[in-house]
C-alpha positions in Angstrom: 0.0 0.0 0.0 1.2 3.5 -0.9 0.9 5.8 2.1 0.8 9.5 1.4 1.1 12.3 4.0 -1.2 15.2 3.1 -2.3 18.6 4.6 -5.4 20.6 4.2 -7.5 23.5 5.4 -11.0 24.0 6.9 -11.4 27.7 5.8 -13.9 29.9 7.6 -15.1 33.4 6.8 -17.3 34.7 9.5 -19.9 31.9 10.1 -19.4 30.3 6.7 -17.0 27.5 5.6 -15.4 26.8 2.2 -16.1 23.5 0.4 -15.2 22.2 -3.0 -17.0 19.6 -5.1 -14.7 17.3 -7.0 -15.2 15.5 -10.3 -16.9 12.6 -8.5 -19.5 15.0 -7.0 -18.0 14.7 -3.5 -18.0 17.8 -1.3 -14.6 18.1 0.4 -12.0 20.5 1.9 -8.9 21.6 0.0 -5.9 19.4 0.6 -2.8 18.1 -1.1 0.2 15.7 -0.8 3.2 16.8 1.3 6.3 16.4 -0.9 9.8 16.0 0.4 11.1 19.1 2.1 7.7 20.7 2.4 6.1 21.7 5.7 2.5 20.6 6.3 1.2 24.1 7.1 2.8 25.5 3.9 1.2 22.7 1.8 -2.2 23.4 3.4 -2.1 27.1 2.7 -0.8 26.5 -0.8 -3.6 24.0 -1.6 -6.3 26.4 -0.3 -4.8 29.0 -2.6 -4.4 26.7 -5.6 -7.8 24.9 -5.4 -10.0 27.7 -4.2 -8.1 30.9 -5.0 -8.3 31.9 -1.3 -5.6 33.6 0.8 -6.1 32.4 4.3 -4.2 32.3 7.6 -3.9 29.3 9.9 -5.3 29.9 13.4 -5.0 26.4 14.8 -4.6 22.7 14.1 -7.8 20.8 13.6 -6.7 17.2 13.8 -6.0 14.2 11.5 -8.1 12.0 9.2 -7.1 8.9 7.1 -8.8 7.2 4.2 -8.0 4.4 1.9 -8.9 3.9 -1.8 -7.7 1.8 -4.7 -5.8 3.8 -7.3 -6.7 2.6 -10.8 -3.7 4.5 -12.3 -1.2 3.1 -9.8 -2.9 -0.3 -9.6 -2.6 -0.5 -5.9 -4.3 0.7 -2.7 -3.5 4.1 -1.3 -3.8 5.5 2.2 -4.0 9.3 2.6 -3.1 10.6 6.1 -4.2 14.2 6.3 -3.3 16.8 8.9 -5.9 19.6 9.0 -5.6 23.2 9.9 -8.3 25.7 10.9 -8.0 28.8 8.7 -9.7 32.1 8.3 -10.1 34.6 5.6 -11.6 38.0 5.5 -13.2 37.7 2.0 -15.9 35.5 0.6 -14.3 35.6 -2.8 -13.0 32.4 -4.3 -12.1 30.9 -7.6 -12.6 27.2 -8.3 -9.6 25.7 -10.1 -11.1 23.4 -12.8 -7.6 22.2 -13.8 -7.5 20.6 -10.3 -10.7 18.8 -11.4 -13.1 20.7 -9.2 -16.5 21.4 -10.6 -18.1 23.6 -7.9 -17.5 25.2 -4.5 -18.1 28.1 -2.3 -18.7 29.4 1.2 -21.7 27.8 3.0 -23.5 28.3 6.3 -22.4 25.6 8.7 -25.7 23.8 8.7 -25.8 23.6 5.0 -22.2 22.6 4.8 -22.9 19.7 7.3 -25.5 18.4 4.9 -23.3 18.8 1.8 -20.0 17.3 3.1 -19.7 13.8 1.7 -17.8 11.9 4.3 -18.7 11.3 7.9 -15.2 11.9 9.2 -15.2 15.3 7.3 -18.5 16.1 9.0 -16.9 15.4 12.4 -13.9 17.5 11.4 -16.1 20.4 10.4 -18.1 20.2 13.7 -14.9 20.1 15.8 -13.2 22.8 13.7 -16.2 25.2 13.9 -16.4 24.9 17.7 -12.7 25.5 18.0 -12.8 28.4 15.5 -15.7 30.1 17.4 -13.7 29.7 20.7 -10.6 31.3 19.2 -12.3 34.1 17.2 -15.4 34.8 19.3 -17.6 34.5 16.2 -21.3 35.0 17.0 -23.6 32.3 15.7 
């Protein structure tokens, strides 16, 4: 099995969170593989910028998730281990990067985002991240 270390961001603007919809129709958070010599926080910020056109700042760590899938192109199973960061931005502007195979995205109210997010561990990540984000930033709900 190929194990890949990744990093990503749960990006908030006020009481909204940024989601992307990939080519499979899954609603996810921006993330990417950590290459040799790169720092996880730098990768997370770079992927948020590359995939959503968002300049954000990290305010805290959010935790870790793992998932496995079979890579048809590699002809072997892959395990992605992702470290997540809670981020904030002051602008609701974004630009979906279609070259990265995303077909939709945007900032959503938390209740709507919880319904959209495809994977249960991402729902748990969003719930935990939003509580921590509110504690740190004193966002009114």
